[in-house]
C-alpha positions as CSV (number, residue, x, y, z in Angstrom):
1,M,-12.2,10.2,11.9
2,D,-14.1,8.6,8.8
3,C,-11.0,7.1,7.3
4,I,-11.7,3.5,5.7
5,F,-8.1,2.4,6.1
6,C,-7.8,3.6,9.6
7,K,-11.1,1.3,10.1
8,I,-9.5,-1.5,8.8
9,I,-6.4,-1.2,10.8
10,N,-8.7,-1.1,13.7
11,K,-10.6,-4.3,12.6
12,E,-14.1,-2.2,12.1
13,I,-13.9,-3.4,8.3
14,P,-12.5,-6.9,7.5
15,S,-9.6,-7.5,5.0
16,K,-7.5,-10.3,3.8
17,I,-4.4,-9.6,5.6
18,I,-1.1,-10.8,4.2
19,Y,1.2,-8.9,6.8
20,E,0.7,-7.0,10.0
21,D,3.3,-5.4,12.8
22,E,3.1,-2.4,14.9
23,K,3.9,0.2,12.1
24,I,2.2,-1.3,9.1
25,L,-0.7,-3.1,7.8
26,I,-0.5,-5.2,4.3
27,F,-3.5,-6.6,2.7
28,N,-5.2,-7.8,-0.6
29,D,-6.8,-5.0,-2.7
30,I,-10.6,-5.9,-3.0
31,N,-10.5,-4.6,-6.7
32,P,-7.4,-6.2,-8.1
33,E,-5.7,-5.2,-11.2
34,A,-3.1,-8.2,-11.4
35,P,-3.2,-11.6,-9.7
36,V,-1.0,-10.0,-7.3
37,H,-2.4,-6.6,-6.0
38,F,-2.1,-5.6,-2.2
39,L,-1.9,-2.4,-0.3
40,V,0.7,-1.4,2.1
41,I,-0.5,1.1,4.9
42,P,1.1,2.7,7.7
43,K,-0.9,2.4,10.9
44,E,-0.1,6.0,11.8
45,H,-2.6,8.1,9.8
46,I,-0.4,10.2,7.1
47,E,-2.9,11.9,4.6
48,S,-0.8,11.7,1.5
49,A,2.9,11.7,0.1
50,K,2.6,15.5,0.5
51,K,2.4,15.1,4.4
52,I,5.5,13.4,4.6
53,S,7.8,15.2,6.9
54,P,11.1,14.9,9.0
55,E,9.0,13.3,12.0
56,N,7.3,10.4,9.9
57,K,9.9,9.8,6.9
58,D,11.3,6.6,8.5
59,I,7.9,4.8,8.2
60,I,8.3,5.2,4.4
61,S,11.6,3.4,4.0
62,Y,10.3,0.8,6.4
63,I,7.2,0.1,4.2
64,F,9.5,-0.3,1.1
65,I,12.0,-2.8,3.2
66,K,8.7,-4.8,4.2
67,I,7.7,-4.7,0.2
68,A,10.9,-6.2,-0.8
69,E,10.4,-9.0,1.8
70,I,6.7,-9.7,0.9
71,T,7.6,-9.8,-3.0
72,K,10.1,-12.2,-2.5
73,K,8.0,-14.4,-0.5
74,L,5.5,-14.2,-3.0
75,N,7.9,-14.9,-5.7
76,L,7.6,-11.8,-7.9
77,K,11.0,-12.5,-9.0
78,N,10.2,-11.1,-12.5
79,G,9.4,-7.9,-11.0
80,F,6.4,-5.9,-9.8
81,R,5.1,-2.3,-9.7
82,I,4.5,0.0,-6.7
83,V,2.3,2.7,-7.2
84,N,1.3,6.0,-4.9
85,N,-1.5,8.3,-5.8
86,C,-1.0,11.7,-4.5
87,G,-4.0,14.0,-4.3
88,T,-7.2,14.5,-6.2
89,D,-5.5,14.9,-9.5
90,G,-3.1,12.0,-8.9
91,G,-6.0,9.7,-8.6
92,Q,-5.9,9.4,-4.8
93,T,-9.6,8.1,-3.4
94,V,-8.7,7.4,0.3
95,N,-6.8,10.1,2.1
96,H,-4.4,8.0,4.3
97,I,-0.9,7.2,2.3
98,H,-0.8,4.0,0.7
99,F,0.9,1.8,-1.9
100,H,-0.5,-0.5,-4.3
101,V,2.1,-3.3,-5.2
102,L,1.2,-5.4,-8.4
103,G,2.6,-8.2,-10.0
104,S,2.3,-11.7,-11.7
105,R,1.8,-10.3,-15.2
106,K,3.5,-8.3,-17.6
107,L,2.5,-4.6,-16.6
108,S,2.6,-2.1,-19.5
109,W,3.0,1.8,-19.5
110,P,1.1,3.9,-19.4
111,P,-0.7,1.7,-16.8
112,G,-3.5,-0.6,-18.1
């Protein structure tokens, strides 16, 4: 498999890890769009939100629990944004489900 996120999980590609356990990896985005910008990925390869199923659904709630913990530790008390791009038209460029977490600045809508 030629998945860049699987390679990061397997430590074949370096990353600045914020948090890691047996289920997920959280690391800083290499092209940050905000002062705080990190990615949260499950270690299990799930292609996209379209591939969430009854068998793998628990990892999504686990990810959101960890996001709440990490953003609290990073003192993002004024808020943050969680983004998931799904499919080509949704802007997904890596076919491994992931969530961008952005904070430490006022974010506008539409994103910018």
